[in-house]
C-alpha positions as CSV (number, residue, x, y, z in Angstrom):
1,X,0.0,0.0,0.0
2,X,2.9,2.4,0.7
3,X,4.1,1.9,-2.9
4,X,0.8,3.3,-4.4
5,X,1.0,6.3,-2.1
6,X,4.5,7.1,-3.3
7,X,3.5,7.0,-7.0
8,X,0.4,9.1,-6.6
9,X,1.6,11.8,-4.2
10,X,3.6,14.7,-5.6
11,X,4.7,17.8,-3.7
12,X,4.5,21.2,-5.2
13,X,8.3,21.2,-5.3
14,X,8.4,18.1,-7.4
15,X,5.9,19.5,-9.8
16,X,7.9,22.7,-10.1
17,X,11.1,20.8,-10.7
18,X,9.4,18.7,-13.3
19,X,8.1,21.7,-15.2
20,X,11.5,23.4,-15.0
21,X,13.3,20.4,-16.4
22,X,10.7,19.9,-19.1
23,X,11.0,23.6,-20.1
24,X,14.8,23.4,-20.2
25,X,14.7,20.3,-22.4
26,X,12.2,21.7,-24.7
27,X,14.2,25.0,-25.2
28,X,17.4,23.0,-25.6
29,X,15.9,20.7,-28.3
30,X,13.4,22.9,-30.1
31,X,14.4,26.5,-29.4
32,X,12.6,29.1,-27.3
33,X,10.0,30.1,-29.9
34,X,8.9,26.5,-30.6
35,X,8.9,25.6,-26.9
36,X,6.6,28.6,-26.2
37,X,4.3,27.6,-29.1
38,X,4.1,24.0,-28.0
39,X,3.1,25.1,-24.5
40,X,0.5,27.5,-25.8
41,X,-1.0,24.9,-28.2
42,X,-1.2,22.3,-25.4
43,X,-2.4,24.7,-22.8
44,X,0.6,24.0,-20.5
45,X,0.5,27.3,-18.6
46,X,2.8,26.2,-15.8
47,X,5.4,24.9,-18.3
48,X,5.0,28.1,-20.3
49,X,5.9,30.1,-17.3
50,X,9.0,27.9,-16.8
51,X,9.9,28.2,-20.5
52,X,9.7,32.0,-20.2
53,X,12.1,31.8,-17.2
54,X,14.7,29.7,-19.0
55,X,17.8,31.6,-19.8
56,X,19.4,30.7,-23.1
57,X,23.2,31.2,-23.6
């Protein structure tokens, strides 16, 4: 029973870290404009915020 609890419970910190990593990987692979467009098309508002905060070098 403890196993099912572990897989279904996510903290806000874990969610934020997931969105940040997804945003970073999208920008790295597709570029900033395409990452933003993908988030808009899929209505990923939280990920869009993370994409907007990614600094490209």
